[in-house]
N, C-alpha and C positions, 0 to 999 in steps of 0.2 A: 654562492649558492649554485652550484652547477645542475644541469637541465638534462637528460639526453631523451628523445623519442624517437621510440618505433618507428620508421619510415617504410618497411618491408611489407609491401602490400598483400603477402601471402601468410604473413605472419599473426598466430595466435593473438598476439600483442601489439597489432596496428593500433597506430596510433596515442600507444600508452606511454607515461612519461614518468621518469624516476627521478628525484632530486637527492643530493648528495650534498650536506654542507662540508665544505673543503677548509682547513684553517692550518695555520702555522701550529698550533698547538694541538689540534686530531691529529695531523699528519695523514689524512686519508687522500687516498690519489682515485680516481675515475677512468677505467677504460671504456671510450665511445667508440664501440665496433662499425664498420662500413653497414649503412642503411639505416645509420641513426642521425636525427639532428643533435645539434649541442649550443647548446647558449650559458650564459651565466649571467649572475649578479653578483655586485661587490655589494657586502655589508656592513664593510666599514671602512672610513675616509682614509686616501691613501695606498691604497690595495694595490699590491702587485701581482700580475698572471702570467703563468709560465705554464705552457703546455706543451706536448708532442705531437707529431702527426707520424704516423707510418708512411709516408712518400712527401716529395717537394711538392709545395703551393703550386697550386691548379688553378688560375682564374677562373679561367672557362668552368669550372664545374662549382665554382662558389656558389652559393645560394641563399637566401634569407626568406625565411617565414615571422612572420608578426608577430611576435611575444607574447600580445596579448589575442592570440586566436582564440574566439570563443568556442569552437568543436573540440579545444585540446584540453579548455581550462586549467590551463598550468596557474599553480599557485609558487607566483614569485616571492610571496612576503611583503612587494611593495604596490602603494597605488601608480597608476601610468603615470597620472600628474606629476610623482616622484621620480619617473623613470630618466635618464639622461643617457640618449640612443644617439649612436651614428646616424650620419642622412643614409646611409646605406638601411640599419635596421628601423629608421623612423619611418623609411619608404615602402618597406617589407610587405610583400600580398599575406593574403590568408591562405593557410595550406592547400584550401581547396584550388586557387586560383594559380598555383603552381603548378611545374612540370614535375611528377616524381621518378625519377630515375630507378628505384628500386622496386 
């Protein structure tokens, strides 16, 4: 399940999100433009994730937002207790506690 959140402060869809289920069987892809946060959750065991980026990885621009941020109310389809998070994602701040460059 791929999620994109609009972080563009002047946008009429600021802080709104969209979810798209991507799978081998449905062949869907999701283009996430600049100004949007991106996250995903795997819905099946042993899932492989492949994605392309518009530019080379820039660690200084890398940020995280808590996946269960209550202001966004994203329906990930899983309980927090079932989520397996990286250390970075487990410590991610709420959106209101981050600097928004957009």
